[in-house]
GUDREN-456059 format. One record per residue (C-alpha): residue number from 1; x, y, z. Coordinates in pm, 1 decimal, padded with zeros to 6 digits. Example, Ala and Ser with C-alpha at 12.3 -4.5 7.8 and 13.67 -1.06 7.14 Angstrom:
% GUDREN-456059
1/01230.0/-00450.0/00780.0
2/01367.0/-00106.0/00714.0
END
This chain:
% GUDREN-456059
1/08206.4/09124.7/08574.1
2/08510.1/09329.1/08683.2
3/08440.7/09547.6/08987.4
4/08486.8/09923.1/08991.4
5/08795.4/09932.3/09213.4
6/08975.8/09687.6/08983.5
7/08909.2/09919.5/08686.7
8/09043.9/10215.9/08885.1
9/09372.2/10039.0/08958.2
10/09451.6/09923.6/08603.5
11/09558.8/10269.7/08472.9
12/09749.5/10337.0/08797.5
13/09940.2/10009.6/08764.2
14/10044.6/10066.4/08402.0
15/10135.1/10427.9/08477.2
16/10352.1/10305.4/08764.4
17/10504.9/10033.9/08545.1
18/10611.4/10287.8/08280.5
19/10766.4/10514.4/08543.1
20/10951.3/10235.7/08719.6
21/11328.5/10212.9/08767.3
22/11565.9/10099.6/08494.3
23/11829.8/09958.0/08728.9
24/11773.2/09589.2/08813.7
25/11851.6/09662.6/09176.9
26/11526.2/09853.1/09222.4
27/11287.2/09652.4/09001.2
28/10984.4/09481.2/09158.5
29/11024.0/09127.0/09022.6
30/11397.0/09124.2/09100.2
31/11327.2/09195.9/09468.2
32/11032.3/08967.8/09549.7
33/11261.1/08669.3/09613.1
34/11485.0/08883.4/09836.8
35/11183.1/09005.2/10034.5
36/11078.6/08643.5/10101.1
37/11431.8/08549.4/10211.7
38/11455.9/08859.3/10431.7
39/11134.4/08768.7/10617.7
40/11234.1/08402.9/10650.4
41/11569.9/08499.5/10800.6
42/11417.8/08760.2/11031.1
43/11161.9/08518.7/11180.3
44/11408.2/08229.9/11207.9
45/11648.0/08461.0/11395.4
46/11370.5/08562.2/11636.4
47/11279.4/08198.6/11715.4
48/11649.6/08119.3/11768.6
49/11683.2/08422.3/11997.6
50/11385.3/08303.7/12208.1
51/11535.0/07954.6/12221.7
52/11883.0/08066.9/12326.9
53/11788.3/08345.7/12566.7
54/11495.5/08166.6/12726.1
55/11300.7/08493.1/12713.0
56/10932.5/08413.4/12671.6
57/10740.5/08650.8/12439.6
58/10485.0/08876.9/12605.9
59/10208.2/08714.3/12403.7
60/10179.9/08346.8/12312.9
61/09880.8/08282.8/12088.1
62/09800.4/07917.6/12019.5
63/09586.3/07823.6/11720.9
64/09418.2/07485.8/11763.4
65/09288.7/07309.7/11455.5
66/09193.2/06955.3/11355.4
67/09321.5/07019.7/11004.1
68/09625.6/07174.2/10841.2
69/09647.6/07552.7/10832.2
70/09595.9/07543.3/10454.6
71/09264.0/07364.6/10506.9
72/09121.1/07615.8/10753.7
73/08827.3/07812.2/10600.4
74/08932.4/08159.2/10487.8
75/08701.1/08345.5/10722.7
76/08882.1/08172.4/11010.8
77/09224.9/08261.2/10867.9
78/09100.2/08619.3/10849.0
79/09030.6/08600.5/11224.2
80/09392.6/08491.8/11282.0
81/09513.5/08793.8/11079.7
82/09291.2/09023.7/11286.9
83/09447.1/08879.7/11605.0
84/09791.1/08938.2/11452.3
85/09704.7/09303.4/11380.7
86/09565.7/09368.0/11730.3
87/09849.1/09190.5/11915.3
88/10110.9/09361.1/11697.3
89/09969.0/09700.4/11788.2
90/09965.3/09618.3/12160.3
91/10310.9/09464.8/12202.2
92/10511.6/09493.3/11879.5
93/10583.8/09202.9/11646.2
94/10900.4/09089.3/11827.3
95/10701.0/09021.0/12144.1
96/10439.8/08789.7/11992.9
97/10464.9/08423.6/11906.7
98/10183.9/08234.6/11735.4
99/10180.6/07856.7/11775.7
100/09986.9/07625.9/11547.8
101/09872.7/07298.5/11710.6
102/09693.7/07013.4/11539.1
103/09414.9/06862.4/11748.3
104/09379.9/06538.9/11548.7
105/09344.7/06293.5/11833.8
106/09343.8/05958.2/11655.9
107/09685.2/05795.6/11678.6
108/09811.2/05671.0/11344.0
109/09588.8/05901.8/11139.7
110/09740.3/05989.9/10802.0
111/09784.6/06366.2/10795.6
112/09887.2/06557.9/10486.8
113/10221.0/06731.4/10504.2
114/10189.1/07113.8/10514.6
115/10342.3/07217.0/10181.8
116/10251.1/07584.5/10216.5
117/10420.2/07657.8/10548.1
118/10664.8/07911.0/10399.5
119/10371.1/08114.3/10264.7
120/10186.4/08080.1/10597.5
121/10490.1/08205.7/10792.5
122/10494.5/08523.2/10584.0
123/10118.0/08573.1/10612.2
124/10146.0/08714.9/10965.4
125/10356.5/09010.4/11072.2
126/10432.7/08817.2/11392.0
127/10625.5/08491.0/11409.6
128/10430.1/08166.2/11384.8
129/10571.2/07829.3/11489.6
130/10442.3/07496.0/11362.6
131/10446.2/07276.7/11674.4
132/10576.9/06936.6/11565.0
133/10435.5/06615.5/11711.4
134/10630.6/06377.2/11930.9
135/10615.1/06070.1/11709.1
136/10580.4/06065.0/11331.1
137/10664.8/05850.5/11030.7
138/10646.1/05970.2/10673.5
139/10453.3/05792.3/10401.2
140/10507.4/05979.3/10075.5
141/10374.2/06329.8/10120.5
142/10173.6/06236.8/10428.6
143/10266.3/06211.6/10795.9
144/10146.6/05940.1/11032.8
145/10162.0/06091.5/11376.7
146/10013.2/06145.1/11719.6
147/09911.5/06490.5/11840.7
148/10153.8/06693.2/12057.4
149/10139.7/06625.1/12430.2
150/09931.4/06889.1/12603.6
151/09671.7/06947.0/12874.3
152/09360.4/07074.6/12702.7
153/09073.3/06866.5/12836.7
154/08896.9/06807.3/13165.6
155/08732.8/06481.3/13266.5
156/08526.4/06403.9/13573.6
157/08608.1/06089.6/13772.1
158/08411.2/05956.4/14073.1
159/08567.5/05957.3/14419.8
160/08514.5/05607.3/14564.3
161/08510.6/05556.3/14941.7
162/08521.9/05222.4/15115.1
163/08190.6/05138.2/15284.9
164/08382.6/04983.8/15577.6
165/08537.2/05318.5/15674.2
166/08231.5/05508.7/15795.8
167/08443.4/05795.4/15935.3
168/08607.3/05863.3/15597.4
169/08277.3/05822.4/15417.0
170/08111.1/06072.7/15648.5
171/08397.8/06328.8/15642.9
172/08456.6/06320.6/15265.3
173/08174.9/06508.8/15092.8
174/08344.7/06519.5/14749.3
175/08167.5/06270.1/14525.5
176/08354.0/06345.2/14201.3
177/08660.9/06532.2/14087.9
178/08726.1/06747.9/13778.0
179/09075.6/06664.4/13655.3
180/09277.7/06845.3/13389.2
181/09358.8/06563.7/13145.4
182/09602.3/06508.1/12861.3
183/09536.1/06425.4/12496.7
184/09340.6/06094.0/12507.2
185/09620.4/05905.0/12330.0
186/09851.6/05960.9/12634.6
187/09599.1/05836.6/12896.2
188/09784.3/05510.7/12967.2
189/10092.9/05708.6/13075.8
190/09902.8/05879.8/13359.0
191/10024.8/05736.9/13691.3
192/09839.6/05954.4/13941.6
193/09654.5/06274.3/14027.4
194/09822.5/06592.4/14152.1
195/09619.5/06787.4/14410.7
196/09661.6/07128.1/14571.3
197/09721.5/07107.8/14953.7
198/09362.0/07174.6/15075.3
199/09217.9/06912.2/14841.6
200/09505.1/06670.7/14909.9
201/09436.8/06683.7/15286.1
202/09072.1/06593.4/15227.3
203/09131.6/06306.0/14983.8
204/09462.3/06160.9/15107.7
205/09305.1/05868.2/15285.8
206/09359.9/05497.2/15234.7
207/08985.9/05448.0/15199.4
208/08954.7/05707.0/14918.7
209/09017.8/05586.3/14565.4
210/09013.6/05747.7/14224.2
211/09014.9/05479.0/13957.3
212/09195.6/05509.9/13623.0
213/08921.3/05486.0/13355.2
214/09130.9/05250.2/13135.5
215/09340.0/05027.9/13365.3
216/09069.9/05030.1/13640.1
217/09349.3/05058.3/13897.8
218/09361.1/05322.7/14173.9
219/09556.8/05636.6/14084.8
220/09814.0/05752.1/14339.7
221/09757.8/06099.7/14484.5
222/10040.9/06355.8/14490.3
223/10056.0/06687.7/14673.0
224/10130.0/06988.7/14453.7
225/10295.8/07312.2/14557.7
226/10050.4/07574.9/14677.9
227/10208.5/07833.7/14446.6
228/10200.7/07601.4/14145.5
229/10010.0/07744.7/13846.5
230/09832.9/07408.9/13798.2
231/09458.4/07371.6/13865.5
232/09320.9/07202.8/14178.5
233/09356.6/06857.5/14018.6
234/09577.2/06752.6/13726.9
235/09669.4/06420.0/13570.3
236/10031.7/06326.5/13646.1
237/10220.7/06213.9/13336.8
238/10595.5/06247.4/13412.6
239/10702.5/06054.4/13101.3
240/10611.6/06358.6/12888.8
241/10582.1/06635.4/13149.3
242/10940.2/06658.1/13277.4
243/10853.6/06919.9/13541.6
244/10630.1/06667.3/13716.6
245/10931.1/06440.5/13781.9
246/11028.7/06686.6/14058.1
247/10707.1/06620.0/14254.5
248/10770.3/06451.8/14588.9
249/10705.3/06078.2/14578.8
250/10734.5/06030.8/14200.3
251/10903.7/05700.3/14113.5
252/11124.7/05787.1/13815.7
253/11148.7/05425.8/13701.3
254/10771.9/05394.3/13690.0
255/10733.4/05733.0/13520.0
256/10942.6/05637.3/13216.6
257/10800.7/05285.7/13180.8
258/10704.4/05221.2/12813.4
259/10326.5/05189.5/12837.6
260/10127.2/05139.4/12519.6
261/09945.2/05431.3/12359.2
262/09573.9/05461.5/12425.1
263/09394.7/05353.7/12106.9
264/09072.3/05205.5/11976.9
265/08798.0/05135.1/12232.9
266/09011.4/05261.3/12524.9
267/09057.8/05595.1/12355.7
268/08681.9/05617.5/12291.5
269/08622.0/05578.9/12667.1
270/08831.5/05889.1/12737.8
271/08665.2/06085.0/12455.5
272/08320.4/06007.9/12601.1
273/08434.8/06129.6/12942.0
274/08558.0/06453.6/12783.9
275/08230.3/06505.9/12592.8
276/08011.4/06428.1/12892.2
277/08204.4/06659.5/13118.4
278/08025.8/06938.5/13301.2
279/07991.6/07261.8/13093.9
280/08135.0/07448.1/13392.1
281/08465.0/07265.6/13370.0
282/08789.1/07426.0/13262.9
283/08778.3/07244.9/12927.2
284/08512.5/07487.0/12806.8
285/08762.7/07756.9/12715.4
286/08978.2/07508.2/12527.9
287/08682.0/07372.4/12332.9
288/08579.9/07728.0/12239.5
289/08920.4/07796.0/12089.1
290/08924.5/07465.9/11903.0
291/08571.3/07491.6/11769.1
292/08636.7/07837.9/11628.4
293/08872.6/07674.8/11376.3
294/08721.2/07327.7/11340.7
295/08358.8/07409.2/11272.2
296/08205.4/07562.8/10963.3
297/08322.5/07598.9/10605.8
298/08345.8/07903.0/10380.1
299/08103.4/07834.7/10095.7
300/08115.3/08126.0/09857.8
301/08050.7/08213.6/09497.2
302/08390.8/08166.0/09336.1
303/08430.1/08217.4/08960.6
304/08053.7/08158.6/08916.8
305/08074.8/07831.8/09114.4
306/07971.2/07763.1/09472.1
307/08269.9/07596.3/09632.2
308/08447.7/07556.3/09966.0
309/08732.4/07802.1/09989.6
310/09040.9/07754.8/10202.4
311/09393.5/07890.5/10200.1
312/09521.8/07600.5/09991.6
313/09275.0/07665.4/09707.6
314/09345.6/08039.3/09720.4
315/09721.9/07981.2/09695.6
316/09668.1/07733.6/09410.8
317/09458.1/07983.8/09216.3
318/09709.2/08261.8/09277.5
319/09973.7/08050.5/09100.5
320/09788.2/08118.7/08774.6
321/09918.5/08475.3/08801.7
322/10276.0/08393.3/08911.5
323/10417.2/08558.1/08597.4
324/10316.8/08891.7/08753.5
325/10559.0/08866.5/09047.9
326/10798.1/08583.4/08958.3
327/11050.9/08496.2/08691.1
328/11108.1/08151.9/08541.5
329/11449.3/08140.6/08709.5
330/11303.6/08197.9/09059.8
331/11306.8/07897.8/09294.0
332/11004.6/08037.5/09479.8
333/10728.2/08177.8/09258.9
334/10457.2/08169.8/09526.5
335/10229.5/08470.1/09547.8
336/10376.3/08731.0/09789.0
337/10203.8/08678.3/10123.0
338/10125.7/09050.0/10155.5
339/09899.1/09008.1/09852.6
340/09725.5/08701.6/10001.9
341/09690.2/08887.6/10333.3
342/09522.2/09181.0/10155.2
343/09288.0/08946.9/09964.0
344/09181.6/08787.2/10293.4
345/09125.7/09125.0/10460.5
346/08920.0/09245.2/10163.2
347/08687.6/08943.8/10195.8
348/08673.3/08902.7/09815.3
349/08814.5/08555.8/09758.2
350/08830.6/08559.8/09379.1
351/09085.1/08573.6/09096.4
352/09028.9/08940.0/08997.5
353/09091.6/09041.8/09360.1
354/09430.9/08866.4/09355.7
355/09526.0/09070.5/09050.2
356/09389.1/09391.0/09204.2
357/09588.9/09341.4/09523.9
358/09896.4/09266.7/09312.0
359/09856.4/09605.6/09138.4
360/09842.4/09780.8/09475.8
361/10141.9/09582.5/09603.5
362/10339.5/09670.5/09290.2
363/10249.1/10039.2/09328.5
364/10353.5/10049.5/09694.8
365/10684.4/09878.0/09613.7
366/10764.0/10125.1/09333.4
367/10698.4/10425.1/09556.4
368/10924.3/10282.8/09827.5
369/11181.5/10196.2/09560.2
370/11168.9/10556.0/09436.3
371/11264.3/10682.6/09783.5
372/11528.0/10408.2/09811.3
373/11700.5/10541.6/09496.7
374/11711.7/10895.4/09635.0
375/11796.4/10788.7/09991.5
376/12164.9/10906.7/09975.1
377/12047.5/11259.3/09885.2
378/11766.7/11263.0/10141.1
379/12005.5/11155.2/10418.3
380/12200.1/11477.8/10367.2
381/11895.8/11691.1/10447.7
382/11895.9/11810.4/10810.0
383/11603.7/12052.6/10808.3
384/11252.3/12095.7/10676.7
385/11117.7/12439.2/10591.3
386/10743.9/12458.2/10650.0
387/10722.6/12776.4/10440.8
388/10831.6/12581.5/10131.4
389/10539.9/12336.1/10148.0
390/10325.5/12360.9/09837.3
391/09943.3/12324.4/09852.8
392/09952.2/11968.6/09708.7
393/10199.6/11865.7/09980.4
394/09984.5/12019.0/10254.1
395/09684.8/11832.7/10114.5
396/09853.8/11490.4/10119.4
397/09988.9/11560.5/10470.2
398/09635.3/11635.3/10587.6
399/09509.3/11308.7/10432.7
400/09798.2/11123.4/10599.9
401/09698.6/11257.7/10942.0
402/09335.3/11154.8/10885.7
403/09417.4/10794.6/10788.9
404/09688.2/10753.8/11053.9
405/09454.3/10865.1/11331.5
406/09202.8/10591.1/11254.0
407/09191.9/10333.6/11537.2
408/09280.1/09968.8/11492.1
409/08940.8/09806.1/11491.8
410/08846.9/09493.9/11685.8
411/08623.9/09309.9/11437.8
412/08688.4/09154.0/11099.2
413/08426.2/09376.5/10935.2
414/08586.2/09694.7/11072.4
415/08932.7/09593.1/10948.8
416/08786.0/09535.2/10601.2
417/08639.2/09887.9/10606.3
418/08974.0/10033.1/10715.7
419/09139.1/09853.5/10418.7
420/08891.7/10019.7/10180.3
421/08973.9/10361.2/10326.9
422/09345.8/10289.6/10306.1
423/09314.5/10190.8/09938.0
424/09148.3/10526.1/09867.2
425/09434.4/10699.6/10046.5
426/09686.0/10491.7/09849.3
427/09547.0/10627.3/09521.6
428/09597.1/10981.3/09651.0
429/09955.0/10901.2/09752.1
430/10025.8/10758.8/09406.5
431/09897.5/11076.4/09234.9
432/10124.4/11277.3/09464.9
433/10419.1/11053.1/09368.3
434/10324.0/11087.8/09000.1
435/10325.0/11468.0/09033.4
436/10672.5/11457.7/09195.9
437/10804.5/11251.2/08901.9
438/10663.6/11512.8/08660.9
439/10817.8/11787.6/08871.9
440/11160.8/11626.2/08851.1
441/11134.3/11583.9/08474.3
442/11029.1/11946.6/08427.2
443/11357.2/12070.8/08574.9
444/11629.8/12108.9/08313.2
445/11881.4/12151.1/08593.9
446/11799.3/11816.8/08753.8
447/11695.9/11707.0/09100.7
448/11967.8/11858.8/09315.7
449/11889.6/12219.6/09227.7
450/11513.5/12188.7/09273.1
451/11423.5/12262.4/09636.5
452/11048.1/12216.8/09576.4
453/11100.8/11859.9/09459.2
454/11332.4/11792.1/09751.6
455/11063.7/11897.6/09998.0
456/10808.3/11682.6/09814.6
457/11039.0/11381.1/09828.6
458/11088.7/11427.8/10202.8
459/10710.7/11444.2/10244.0
460/10661.1/11126.4/10039.3
461/10924.5/10944.2/10243.7
462/10757.1/11057.7/10566.0
463/10417.0/10926.1/10456.0
464/10548.2/10588.8/10337.6
465/10761.4/10520.7/10644.4
466/10538.4/10670.1/10915.6
467/10186.3/10570.0/10810.4
468/10099.1/10270.4/11032.5
469/09871.2/10110.2/10773.2
470/10159.1/10026.5/10535.3
471/10306.8/09802.8/10804.7
472/09966.3/09649.8/10885.8
473/09864.7/09561.0/10530.0
474/10213.4/09504.9/10382.0
475/10426.5/09382.3/10676.9
476/10684.4/09198.1/10461.8
477/10734.4/09486.7/10220.1
478/10755.3/09734.2/10507.3
479/11012.6/09524.5/10695.1
480/11225.4/09486.1/10379.8
481/11241.8/09861.5/10322.4
482/11303.2/09943.0/10689.4
483/11660.3/09818.5/10637.6
484/11701.3/10010.8/10311.1
485/11543.7/10337.9/10423.2
486/11668.6/10368.6/10782.0
487/11554.0/10649.6/11008.3
488/11846.8/10859.6/11136.2
489/11841.2/11112.1/11421.3
490/11821.9/11394.5/11163.8
491/11528.5/11215.6/11001.1
492/11352.2/11198.5/11337.9
493/11385.6/11574.7/11375.1
494/11240.8/11627.3/11026.5
495/10961.2/11381.5/11108.5
496/10859.6/11592.0/11409.1
497/10872.7/11909.7/11200.0
498/10648.9/11756.4/10931.5
499/10400.4/11625.2/11188.0
500/10369.2/11974.2/11334.4
501/10347.1/12151.0/10997.3
502/10025.9/12330.4/10904.4
503/09784.5/12154.2/10670.4
504/09554.8/12452.3/10627.1
505/09440.0/12521.1/10269.8
506/09253.3/12826.3/10142.8
507/08946.7/12777.8/09922.0
508/09153.7/12863.4/09612.2
509/09432.2/12624.0/09712.9
510/09186.2/12340.9/09775.6
511/09030.5/12407.7/09435.1
512/09375.1/12395.2/09276.0
513/09464.6/12065.9/09446.9
514/09133.7/11904.1/09347.4
515/09188.7/12014.0/08985.6
516/09544.8/11876.3/08979.5
517/09434.7/11540.1/09125.5
518/09142.2/11502.1/08883.3
519/09358.9/11604.9/08588.8
520/09642.4/11365.7/08679.2
521/09406.9/11068.5/08701.8
522/09243.4/11168.0/08371.2
523/09589.5/11179.7/08210.1
524/09669.4/10833.2/08347.7
525/09344.0/10699.0/08201.8
526/09423.1/10867.5/07869.8
527/09768.0/10712.4/07866.0
528/09606.9/10368.5/07904.4
529/09398.9/10436.4/07592.5
530/09704.0/10547.7/07393.5
531/09906.4/10238.2/07488.7
532/09601.5/10006.0/07473.1
533/09702.4/09859.8/07807.3
534/09590.0/09511.5/07904.4
535/09734.6/09219.6/08098.2
536/09910.3/08966.7/07871.6
537/09940.5/08598.4/07956.0
538/10310.7/08605.7/08040.4
539/10542.7/08831.8/08238.6
540/10788.1/08886.3/07955.2
541/10523.6/09062.1/07746.3
542/10400.4/09260.0/08047.9
543/10738.7/09397.6/08149.8
544/10855.7/09473.0/07794.9
545/10718.3/09824.3/07770.0
546/10537.7/09927.0/07453.7
547/10664.3/10211.8/07239.3
548/10443.7/10466.8/07063.9
549/10497.0/10736.0/06804.1
550/10461.5/11048.6/07017.0
551/10406.6/11263.7/06704.6
552/10084.7/11076.4/06629.6
553/09914.6/11199.6/06947.8
554/09831.5/11530.6/07114.2
555/09647.7/11626.1/07429.2
556/09470.4/11960.6/07439.9
557/09362.1/12108.8/07773.5
558/09099.0/12380.7/07743.1
559/09069.3/12624.0/08035.8
560/08913.9/12970.2/08014.0
561/08988.0/13086.0/08369.3
562/09346.1/12954.3/08390.8
563/09302.7/12800.0/08733.7
564/09636.9/12622.5/08682.3
565/09939.2/12846.5/08730.2
566/10223.9/12852.3/08478.1
567/10436.0/12651.4/08722.7
568/10175.1/12373.5/08739.1
569/10114.9/12384.2/08364.3
570/10485.8/12338.4/08300.7
571/10491.8/12034.7/08534.9
572/10182.4/11881.8/08372.2
573/10345.8/11903.0/08029.8
574/10593.9/11638.3/08149.7
575/10326.6/11396.8/08269.6
576/10306.6/11202.3/07941.1
577/10551.7/11125.8/07658.2
578/10326.5/11310.3/07408.8
579/10274.0/11686.1/07354.1
580/10028.6/11858.4/07589.8
581/09886.9/12196.6/07484.5
582/09700.7/12443.9/07705.7
583/09445.9/12662.6/07520.8
584/09190.3/12922.5/07629.1
585/08923.5/12882.2/07360.2
586/08738.1/12601.4/07186.5
587/08851.1/12728.4/06845.3
588/09215.5/12694.1/06939.2
589/09154.0/12336.6/07059.4
590/09059.7/12251.4/06699.2
591/09360.2/12414.7/06536.5
592/09554.7/12091.7/06483.6
593/09488.0/11978.4/06128.4
594/09463.2/11606.3/06049.6
595/09421.6/11522.6/06419.3
596/09088.6/11362.0/06501.3
597/08940.1/11376.7/06854.0
598/08947.4/11028.4/07011.9
599/08831.7/11119.9/07361.3
600/08684.7/11418.4/07542.7
601/08663.5/11443.8/07921.6
602/08539.7/11715.4/08153.4
603/08779.4/11757.4/08447.1
604/08570.5/12026.7/08614.6
605/08347.8/12314.9/08507.4
606/08641.1/12508.8/08363.3
607/08883.6/12240.3/08244.3
608/08833.4/11997.5/07952.9
609/09066.9/11733.9/07811.6
610/09079.8/11639.8/07441.5
611/09281.0/11345.3/07311.8
612/09365.9/11384.6/06944.0
613/09521.8/11131.1/06708.7
614/09684.6/11188.6/06369.8
615/09437.9/11045.8/06121.5
616/09628.2/11061.0/05790.5
617/09962.4/11210.4/05693.6
618/09883.3/11484.2/05433.7
619/10013.5/11403.7/05085.0
620/10191.9/11690.7/04897.5
621/10014.2/11823.2/04585.8
622/10170.9/11752.5/04238.1
623/10201.1/12127.5/04168.7
624/10405.6/12167.4/04486.5
625/10633.7/11880.1/04382.7
626/10691.6/12033.6/04034.9
627/10760.9/12375.2/04182.2
628/11019.0/12228.1/04419.8
629/11190.6/12039.0/04136.7
630/11212.1/12353.7/03921.5
631/11377.6/12545.4/04203.5
632/11633.1/12269.6/04252.5
633/11714.6/12253.9/03878.8
634/11755.2/12631.1/03851.9
635/11995.1/12635.7/04144.1
636/12228.0/12408.5/03946.5
END
């Protein structure tokens, strides 16, 4: 069963499609590939900048997982997106770097190659880096590899003291030592233990031994710098940790000796030590991060079947709709990541939701594209007159302030609620855009001589470029248009003037705005009936707009009190490609002979909409034909 919000967006989508641009430069499907390339280039440039400059981002967020990103359950991916939103708000996207680390600890395990990494990169507004492993060999589409070298675990080793040295045994009260350890597979490369000065002084005694759990040989103790960021005790592995080669006493020849990797039973020994470690050890925080992505699966009702949902299955199902956003000639027909991001935030992991989020994405693009087309004219405007703001513009400005003042929430559930509220706001913005299009068409003189439309366009541009939620829910689309709709100094002045403009509406003005909004949506719904809109199975049929005989249809609007001014009535008449008649009585609404009423809708207590269709073309009577022929013959 199709949900209510999906049904609401269908007429909006087809209305937007019919009012889209004719020039290929501004068309949705022609730009999706360019948006993907723009984001890819932008993020690659940022990683290169970090690499060359050595500047470390303010925030480094590491995602640990024992499976590929595509295999992570969707509720966990949603948590990553929430982190992206919160970090972006705190520091800005250029100051955040996500890192994805596999925690598969068995050397030689066959790991599937991540085929969806391009889509994953675009899923976050921040940059995400796929940390590659140190050793790998490819077998078809799989990778045989060891996990990246890192310190993420703590093991506890006993401190052994010779029974012959009673003084040392009496003075050393430490019976065991918590040591920050590497990935188990690198355990054989550990040549000693690094200790902070106070601990080094206590344990640096010939009678004190800490035994390597695999080789069963004593580990050499090294003194660390007091100001070092390391913990009190850390495993020394200079073969892979190059910084540790600077520690006093390190034998470089020994440090690079080609030891064998720790596998099989030896590796199991280390794993048991990690698992049996004290819950108070420093590994607890690492395990918490790992378990948040490794444990649990999203089992949900999906197309009437209970199945495990992950990003891979969602991307695969989205490909069934690739005719909506891609052309056969496109090298990349993957679903735009903004759409996938919105599906994840919504929490509705199903096919209809993919199509619903596509309709919203398409609508947002077309509104931005509309401003893009008029950008040269808008750039010439250096002022904004508050006195020229019409009631419908003050209303949408008030709604903009309300949505923009909402806080960025800290839980997944709260972000989902904010998305619902934003979608409601988006419908209001579209109706405002729709009214501007009608306003432009109603002017015989064209756009440049219509100051009211100019002010409305400036307002629409302000809302699209300044509302923070567009960047949060559609980061790729927003970034793409930032370059095409730049903000000049004059624009900044206008932005301040708009933000400070009054949004006060009288009771009559609010009534007028509510009537216009309800009427516009009713007209959009009516248009869907006239065109018999539905989604075809291929993009060619979808984007080849239907044609109708405008003389076969009429819309009659009955209003006794005339709440709509003549100005508004004139604009409304250009909302559809069929005649629209305003009448004051029910009798006059029936005056159109041979037109049968297809639909009747009450807009409010005073305004009613009637859709009429030409039933049969009247045939001329034989007497009329004979009379006409006689007149013609007499004239000759």
